[in-house]
N, C-alpha and C positions, 0 to 999 in steps of 0.2 A: 505494499499499500504506499502512496506516496505520503510525503512529509503533509498533515493537515496542520487547517489554520490553527486549530488548538494546541498540536504541538508546536507551532512555530512560534503561538503567543508567550506558553511557557519557557521556553527558548530564551526568546525575550527578554521575559520578567528576570528569568536565571543571570542572562549576560550585565540587566543594569540592578542585580544585588536585591531585588525585593519580593516581594508578594504581590501577587494581582487580587483585584475587588471581582468578583459574579454575581450579577446583580439577577435577582428573580421579578419577571413579572408575570401574571397570565393572560395570555391570548386573547384580546377583545374584553379585557375589562378596564375600567368599568361600562364602555363602548367602543363599537372599533377604529373611530376615528381618534379617540382621545388613547386606545391603547396604543394607535401608529402613534401618535405623534409621542406618547413616551418611549417607545422602542427607539425610535429616532433619534430620540436626545440622550441617550444613556451610552454612546461611546464619550459624545463631548462632557460628558456631567465626570465619566472617571471609572466608567466600568471597562475592565479589560476583557471581561466574558461574558454573556447573557444568558439566562437560562430563562427558555419561553415556554411559560407552563400551558398545558395541550388540557385545556377544561372537559372537565369530566364531574357527571354528575355524583361519583361516591369514591371521593378522594382520600381510602382509608388512613393513607399515611400522614393528613395534613391535618391543622389544626383550623380554631373556628375562624382566623384570619384569611386565608388561602380555600377553604369552603366556600366564604361566603364572595370569594373573587369569581370561583368557577361558577358559582349561580347568578352571578351578576354577569357574567359574559357570555352564559347558555342563554339567556334570558333575553339579553342582546338577539341572538342568533347566531353567536362563534360556532364553527365547525372545524374539523382538523384540514380539511380542506381552504377556509378560510386563515386558517392560520399557517398553511405552508406559502398562501401569497401573501400575507403578510412578510414574511421570512426575505419572498423575492421583491418586494418593494423597498425594502431593508435595502435589500444587496445592490439596487440602481445607484445608492448613494454612501453606500460602506462596504468595501471589500475586505477590509481587514480583521475586524470584530469578531470574533466565534461566535455560533449561534449554536447552542445546546436545547432542544428539546424535550422535555420532562414532564412526566405522567403517570399515565397506567393503558395497560397493553388492551383493554379494551376498545378503544376508538383506533388503534392500527388493525386490528385484529378485523374491526368491522369494515374499516378503507379496503385492507387487502395488504397483506404485506411485500404481496410481489409488484401492487402498483404501488405503496406509499414508499417505498426504498428508494427507485430510480426517482418519483415527484421530489420528494425532498432534498436528494442531492441536487437534482435540476433546482430545486430556490434556491440551495446555500446553504442550506442544512450542514452541520460538521460533525454533530455528534447525537446519541441519543441518551436518556436516562430513564427507564423504566423500570421505578420502581417493586413492581409485585410480578417480575419474571425473575427468579433465581436463579444460579446457574446451571440446576438439573437442566431446566430448559432451554438452553443457549441456544439450539436447533431450532426455535420457534421466531428467533428474533434476533440477538446477538450476534450468530454466526454469519447468519446472511448481510448481516447491518456492515460485519466487518468485512466480509466477500466485497461488497458493494463500496467500500470507501470508507463509511462514516467510524466515526468512534465510536465504542460503548463503553458509557463510563458505569462503574458498580459502585453500590455505597456499602461500605464498612461501619459497623456499630460498633458502639460498648462492648456488644453481648457477642463480636465476632474473635472468638478464639484462635490460637495460634493454628490448632487442628481442622477449623473451618475457612480460615482467610486464604490458602494457597486455591481454595476453590473458586474464591470471590474474586481471585487475582488473574485468576487464568486465562482469562479472555479479556478483560479492562484493557481500555484502551485511552488513549488522553491524559486522562485523570483516574484518581482515585476521588472520590466524595467520604470522607469522612462524617458521619452524622456523631455529633458530639455530644446529645441526649439521647436518652431512651425514650420512646414514645414520639406522639406528633409533633408535628412541627410548631414552633411559636410559642410552646408553652412551659418552657425551663431556659434558664441562661446555663452555660455551658460552663463546666467547672474547668479552668485554664492550667493546673497542673494536670487533671488527668488528661485534656487533649494534648498536653506537650509530650504525657507518657505514650500517648495510643499514637500520634505522629512519630515518635521517634521509633514503636515496635512496626509499623506497617514500614515504616523506607527500610528497616532491616529484612523484606520481603521484597520489596520491587522498587524500581529505578524511577517509577514513575512518580508526578506529582502529585501533592494530598492535598487538597482544599478540605476547608472546616466548615460545615455549618448546620444549621436548626438551633436558634434560640440567640443568635447575634443580631443586635439591635441597635448598639449603640456604637458610633467610633471607639469609647473608649475598649471598648470588647473588641472591636475588630482591629483595634492600635496590637492589643497582646497578642492576640491569635494570630493575625500576620508575622509577627516576630519567629512564628516556628513554624505555619503553614506554608505550603506555596501559595496557596490562595485563600481568599477567607466570600464566602458565601454568605449571601442576604436576600431574603426573599419574605417571610411574612412579617419584616417592618415594612418594605417597600407596598406592600399591597394594602395595609394596615395606612399607610398614607395616601393611596387613594379613596379607601372607603374614608377617611376623615375627610378629606377636603370637597366631600360631594356636597351640591345643594341637597339633595334628595338622597331616599338610598338609590338611589337608580338614574340619578342624571349628575352627570359632570362638571363641575364649575370651570372658571377661569383660571383658577391657582391650582388645579390639580396636576398638571403637568411639572410645574413648578414646586409642588409637594414632593414630588420623586425624585424631580433633581436635584432637588436643593440638597435633599437626604442622601443622594447616591455621592455628591461633590464632599459630605463631613465624613463619608465613610471611606472615601478613596483619599481625600486625604490622612486620615488617622492610618489607613493600608500603609501609604507611601513612606510615611514617617515612620512605623514598623522599626525600620533598621536600618535607619537613617541615610539611604540609599536614592538617586537620583531617579528621577520617574520618567516613564518613557517617553 
């Protein structure tokens, strides 16, 4: 497989001696136009990589904030086809920032794996995180995605022990996503000492970059984690910024885009200062 945008971005981050910021938003939240405006503004705000959530009716691993964002998006008519079109539009202006689609297998299964993979590649998607497909199901999507040229990012958790870790890492590419807390997204703050130990342990098993997420909400948390991880992932805080900006539960306000990009800028500044290194 040729070098992907994800791999190139992490190589650049390493060359500059700093961690990256991975920003998660839900595609279509709070409405298609505002979501597109947020997506297009993320790189300039400081996002090094973007995770674009594929809305789903039953996001079992996600907390209330991301669940609500999926419901807003679905109520506005968001589909997987429209999510791919968002990526295609993004690529007309931004060629370098990697985009990872994150979500659950059901929408991809309904779309059809054989259709989805070439459509995702053609749109400009770089990688996939599918949280409900374990390594035992790699033939379903992981291996076909790798053969097609997409990175497939796997999650490791505090309960992934040394016996299980090799199976998790076997077909992982791009980076490893370490879930810093047990449970669902956005419900607890990470224990930075435990995160440091976990990142060190994972790196004994792989040369892949390690990104840390779940529970990171504040710039100070991002700064601390950015000192030990290769990237910091922030999701619930950003979708909560969307919700808090709305005029009504389902209508964006003039400040919605700025609410998200302002938080991204604060987080990016903290991550960039984590090791006292120059930014990209």
